[in-house]
C-alpha positions in Angstrom: -142.9 24.2 38.7 -142.7 22.1 35.5 -140.2 19.2 35.5 -137.4 19.6 32.9 -137.2 16.5 30.7 -133.7 15.6 29.2 -133.7 13.9 25.9 -131.0 11.3 26.5 -131.1 10.0 22.9 -130.6 13.5 21.5 -127.7 14.1 23.8 -126.0 10.8 22.9 -126.5 11.6 19.2 -124.8 15.0 19.5 -121.9 13.5 21.5 -121.3 10.9 18.8 -121.5 13.6 16.1 -118.9 15.7 18.0 -116.6 12.7 18.3 -116.8 12.1 14.5 -116.1 15.8 13.8 -113.0 15.7 16.2 -111.7 12.5 14.5 -112.0 14.0 11.1 -110.2 17.1 12.3 -107.4 15.0 13.7 -107.1 13.0 10.5 -107.0 16.2 8.4 -104.3 17.6 10.7 -102.3 14.4 10.5 -102.6 14.4 6.7 -101.4 18.0 6.5 -98.4 17.2 8.8 -97.6 14.1 6.8 -97.9 16.0 3.6 -95.7 18.8 4.8 -93.1 16.3 6.2 -93.2 14.5 2.9 -92.6 17.7 1.0 -89.7 18.7 3.3 -88.1 15.2 3.0 -88.5 15.4 -0.8 -86.9 18.8 -0.9 -84.1 17.6 1.4 -83.6 14.6 -0.9 -83.4 16.8 -4.0 -81.1 19.2 -2.2 -78.8 16.3 -1.1 -78.8 14.9 -4.6 -77.9 18.3 -6.1 -75.2 18.8 -3.5 -73.7 15.4 -4.3 -74.1 15.6 -8.0 -71.3 16.3 -10.4 -71.2 19.4 -12.7 -69.7 18.7 -16.2 -69.9 22.3 -17.4 -68.7 25.7 -16.4 -68.8 29.3 -17.5 -66.9 32.5 -16.6 -69.2 35.1 -15.2 -66.4 37.7 -14.9 -62.9 38.0 -16.2 -60.2 40.5 -15.1 -57.0 40.8 -17.1 -53.8 40.9 -15.1 -50.2 41.4 -15.9 -48.2 38.3 -16.3 -46.3 38.1 -13.0 -45.3 34.8 -11.5 -44.3 36.6 -8.3 -47.9 37.7 -7.3 -49.7 35.4 -4.9 -53.3 35.3 -3.6 -54.8 34.0 -0.3 -58.2 34.1 1.3 -58.6 36.3 4.4 -61.4 37.9 6.5 -64.1 37.4 3.8 -61.8 38.9 1.2 -58.5 38.3 -0.6 -54.9 39.1 -0.1 -52.7 39.9 -3.0 -48.9 40.1 -2.2 -45.6 40.1 -3.9 -42.1 41.3 -3.3 -43.3 44.9 -4.0 -46.2 45.0 -1.5 -49.4 43.6 -0.1 -53.0 44.5 -0.7 -56.3 43.5 0.9 -59.5 43.3 -1.2 -62.9 42.7 0.3 -64.5 43.4 -3.0 -62.4 41.6 -5.7 -60.3 44.0 -7.6 -60.9 47.0 -5.2 -58.3 47.5 -2.6 -59.3 48.3 1.0 -55.6 49.0 1.8 -52.3 48.7 -0.1 -48.8 48.8 1.4 -45.7 49.1 -0.6 -42.8 46.8 0.4 -39.4 45.6 -0.7 -39.1 42.0 0.3 -36.8 39.6 -1.6 -38.7 36.4 -0.7 -42.1 37.3 0.8 -44.1 34.5 2.6 -47.1 34.4 4.8 -48.2 32.9 8.1 -52.0 33.3 8.8 -54.6 32.9 11.4 -58.3 33.8 11.0 -57.7 37.4 12.4 -54.0 38.1 11.5 -51.5 38.0 8.6 -47.8 37.8 9.4 -45.8 38.6 6.3 -42.0 38.0 6.4 -39.0 38.2 4.1 -37.4 34.8 4.2 -33.7 35.2 4.6 -34.2 38.9 5.6 -34.8 40.6 8.9 -38.2 42.3 8.4 -41.7 41.1 9.1 -45.1 42.9 9.5 -48.3 41.9 11.3 -51.6 42.9 9.6 -55.3 42.5 10.3 -58.3 43.4 8.2 -57.7 47.1 9.0 -54.1 47.2 7.8 -50.7 47.2 9.5 -50.7 46.3 13.2 -47.0 46.0 14.1 -43.6 45.8 12.3 -40.7 43.7 13.6 -37.0 43.9 12.8 -35.2 40.7 13.9 -31.5 40.5 14.7 -31.0 37.5 12.5 -32.4 36.2 9.1 -35.9 34.7 9.2 -36.3 31.0 8.6 -40.0 30.4 9.6 -42.9 32.3 11.1 -46.3 31.6 12.7 -49.1 33.7 14.2 -51.8 33.0 16.8 -55.4 34.1 16.9 -54.6 36.7 19.5 -51.8 38.2 17.4 -48.8 36.7 19.2 -46.1 35.8 16.7 -43.3 33.3 16.6 -40.1 33.3 14.5 -37.2 30.9 13.9 -34.1 32.9 13.2 -30.8 31.7 11.6 -27.7 32.9 13.6 -24.1 32.6 12.6 -23.3 29.5 14.7 -26.7 28.9 16.4 -30.4 29.5 15.9 -33.0 31.5 17.9 -36.7 31.1 18.5 -38.5 34.3 19.6 -42.2 35.0 20.5 -43.7 38.5 20.6 -47.1 40.1 21.3 -49.0 42.0 18.7 -47.6 45.2 20.2 -44.0 44.1 19.7 -43.3 43.1 23.3 -41.1 40.0 23.6 -42.7 37.1 25.4 -40.0 34.4 25.0 -36.7 33.8 23.4 -34.4 30.8 23.4 -31.0 30.1 21.9 -30.6 26.8 20.1 -27.3 25.1 19.4 -26.9 22.0 17.2 -24.9 20.2 19.9 -27.4 20.8 22.7 -30.8 21.1 21.1 -30.5 20.3 17.4 -31.6 22.1 14.3 -35.1 23.6 14.3 -37.1 22.3 11.3 -40.4 24.1 12.1 -42.5 25.5 14.9 -46.2 26.2 15.6 -47.9 28.5 18.1 -51.3 27.7 19.7 -54.4 29.7 18.8 -54.5 31.4 22.2 -50.8 32.2 21.9 -49.6 30.5 25.1 -48.0 27.3 23.8 -45.2 26.7 21.4 -44.3 23.4 19.6 -40.9 23.0 17.9 -39.6 20.2 15.8 -35.8 19.8 16.0 -33.6 17.5 14.0 -31.0 15.9 16.3 -28.0 13.6 15.6 -26.7 11.6 18.6 -24.5 8.6 18.4 -24.8 8.6 14.6 -28.6 8.3 14.9 -30.8 11.0 13.4 -34.1 11.7 15.1 -36.8 14.3 15.2 -37.5 15.8 18.6 -40.9 17.4 19.1 -40.8 19.7 22.1 -43.6 21.7 23.8 -43.3 24.9 25.7 -45.8 26.8 27.8 -45.0 30.5 28.3 -48.3 31.6 29.8 -46.8 31.8 33.3 -43.0 32.4 32.8 -41.6 35.5 34.5 -38.6 36.2 32.2 -38.5 35.8 28.4 -35.4 33.6 28.6 -36.9 31.1 31.0 -39.6 29.3 29.0 -41.1 26.4 30.9 -40.7 23.1 29.1 -43.9 21.0 29.0 -42.4 17.8 27.6 -41.4 16.2 24.3 -41.0 13.1 22.1 -38.2 11.6 20.1 -38.6 9.7 16.8 -35.6 7.9 15.4 -34.8 8.1 11.7 -37.7 10.5 11.2 -38.2 14.0 9.9 -41.1 16.1 11.1 -41.1 19.2 8.9 -44.6 20.4 9.5 -46.9 20.9 12.5 -50.3 22.5 13.1 -52.4 23.3 16.2 -56.0 22.2 15.6 -57.1 23.4 19.1 -55.4 25.2 22.0 -54.7 21.9 23.6 -54.4 19.6 20.5 -51.7 19.6 17.9 -50.7 17.4 14.9 -47.2 16.7 13.5 -46.5 15.2 10.1 -43.7 12.7 9.3 -43.2 10.8 6.0 -45.6 8.0 6.9 -47.4 9.1 10.1 -49.5 11.8 11.7 -49.0 12.3 15.4 -51.9 13.7 17.4 -51.0 15.2 20.7 -53.1 16.2 23.7 -51.5 19.1 25.6 -53.7 19.4 28.7 -51.2 18.9 31.5 -48.2 16.7 30.5 -48.1 16.2 26.7 -49.1 12.8 25.4 -49.6 11.1 22.1 -53.4 10.7 21.9 -53.3 9.0 18.6 -51.0 8.0 15.7 -52.3 7.8 12.2 -50.2 5.4 10.1 -50.1 5.9 6.3 -48.7 2.7 4.8 -48.0 4.1 1.3 -46.4 7.3 2.7 -47.8 10.8 2.7 -47.5 12.6 -0.7 -49.1 15.9 0.4 -50.9 17.5 3.3 -53.6 20.1 3.4 -56.2 21.6 5.8 -58.3 24.4 7.1 -56.5 26.1 10.0 -59.5 28.0 11.2 -61.7 24.9 11.3 -59.0 22.6 12.6 -59.5 20.1 9.8 -56.5 18.4 8.2 -55.9 15.8 5.6 -53.3 14.0 3.5 -52.9 12.4 0.1 -51.2 9.0 -0.4 -50.7 6.6 -3.3 -53.7 4.4 -4.0 -52.8 0.8 -4.7 -56.3 -0.6 -3.9 -58.3 0.7 -6.9 -56.9 0.3 -10.4 -56.8 3.5 -12.3 -57.1 5.7 -9.2 -53.7 7.3 -8.6 -54.2 8.7 -5.1 -56.3 8.4 -2.0 -57.4 11.5 0.0 -58.3 11.3 3.7 -59.8 14.1 5.8 -60.0 14.4 9.6 -61.7 16.8 12.0 -60.0 18.6 14.9 -60.5 15.5 17.1 -58.5 13.4 14.7 -61.6 11.5 13.6 -61.6 10.5 10.0 -64.6 12.1 8.2 -63.8 11.2 4.6 -61.8 9.0 2.3 -61.9 9.4 -1.5 -60.0 8.5 -4.7 -58.2 11.1 -6.9 -57.5 10.0 -10.5 -55.3 12.9 -11.6 -51.6 13.7 -11.3 -51.8 16.9 -9.3 -49.2 19.6 -8.5 -51.1 21.4 -5.8 -53.9 20.4 -3.4 -55.6 22.7 -0.9 -58.9 23.5 0.8 -61.3 26.2 -0.5 -63.8 26.7 2.3 -65.1 23.1 2.8 -64.1 21.9 -0.6 -60.9 20.2 -1.7 -59.2 21.4 -4.9 -56.4 19.7 -6.8 -54.7 21.4 -9.8 -52.1 20.7 -12.4 -51.4 23.2 -15.1 -55.0 24.1 -16.1 -56.6 20.8 -15.1 -58.8 21.0 -12.0 -60.6 18.6 -9.7 -63.0 19.8 -7.0 -64.4 17.5 -4.3 -66.7 18.3 -1.4 -66.1 17.4 2.2 -67.8 14.0 1.7 -65.4 13.0 -1.1 -67.9 13.5 -4.0 -66.4 14.9 -7.2 -68.1 18.2 -7.9 -66.1 19.0 -11.0 -63.2 17.5 -13.0 -62.0 19.0 -16.2 -59.7 21.4 -18.0 -60.3 25.1 -17.6 -59.9 27.6 -20.4 -56.8 29.6 -19.6 -53.2 29.1 -18.7 -51.7 27.5 -15.6 -54.0 27.7 -12.5 -52.2 29.6 -9.8 -54.9 29.6 -7.1 -58.6 28.8 -6.6 -60.4 31.0 -4.1 -63.9 30.9 -2.6 -66.6 33.2 -4.0 -70.2 33.9 -3.0 -72.7 31.7 -4.8 -73.5 28.1 -5.3 -70.4 26.2 -6.7 -68.8 29.5 -7.6 -65.0 30.2 -7.3 -62.4 32.7 -8.2 -59.7 31.2 -10.3 -56.4 32.9 -10.6 -54.4 32.2 -13.8 -51.1 33.7 -14.8 -52.7 36.5 -16.9 -56.3 36.8 -15.7 -58.7 36.2 -12.8 -62.1 34.7 -13.5 -65.3 34.0 -11.6 -66.0 30.4 -12.3 -69.6 29.1 -12.1 -70.2 25.3 -12.3 -73.4 24.0 -13.9 -75.2 20.8 -14.8 -76.1 22.0 -18.3 -74.1 23.9 -20.9 -72.3 23.5 -24.2 -69.2 21.6 -25.0 -66.0 23.7 -25.2 -63.6 23.4 -28.0 
């Protein structure tokens, strides 16, 4: 049998060649990855710059003429729009096309909203109706005139009622069953300024104004009616007193977290177990306005700005954990400020300023039309519905355009 001879030199040469091929393959793969990462980073940078850049021009893509009616109001709801007045309420998922329309006769209609429900009441009257995206859910007739309303995510509703010599707070389910009711007298409890119901519909917060020993104070009181056996025995969780302070507005940001606004402070409460003040946000210059996104739990305020010359106001935005996420300057004298999705919009007559959640000005200018009544979200990049007194337009912001007269 012939002996097999192995050529060691040839074997070594082939092995080195394979190593060089593998190294080249690895280098090419790394270059492709680095190139792809560079392209992605470049695109992200361009996207970020575009998102943060200011638009100086606009155009109206659509325009719908409406009757001049100061009593018609619009709100965003369930990927659509609500239109309501003393004569009725209408829900539009396609703008201008009603999904449902219900005729009413309310002297002073006003809304309380959650993400799933609308609670429309007649302030000073006795009637209120609960709606969802499908239409009417439940109607309520209260024994006394309505002062204030709120609605939870599960459809539970709360109402403050004005009696002849006392007040009442009542809570109902979405099917009209009473959950809790309490009678309030000025001598024992104080005057109810406002109330708020938690998203899960189990907790109630009430702000009372109390005068004792010639000292005025606000009393924030928390109730838990998730376990009570009778509607008139609402378990008290706890409360806080604040001398010489008015607390006219409150908002649940989570089931166990709530905020209350005074003139120069925002109180942030934790309601897991015994209520406690988790944080107090002090506003040295006083709170001019408050705004927020109830569904997201975000909230913010506007105060006078004495730090930057020429900037009238300062805007601060917080998340549902009371962590400040943005501060920005506002150099316009506004009448209204509100959130449109994640943007902040300030208006006065037909002047408009739009900022994003990072405080960057997306647009500032005067819109062609009368007084701006409302700005609503609209599908599309930097696109909004703007409601004027006599028309509704689809506003599209742009980087390029022509100057308007």
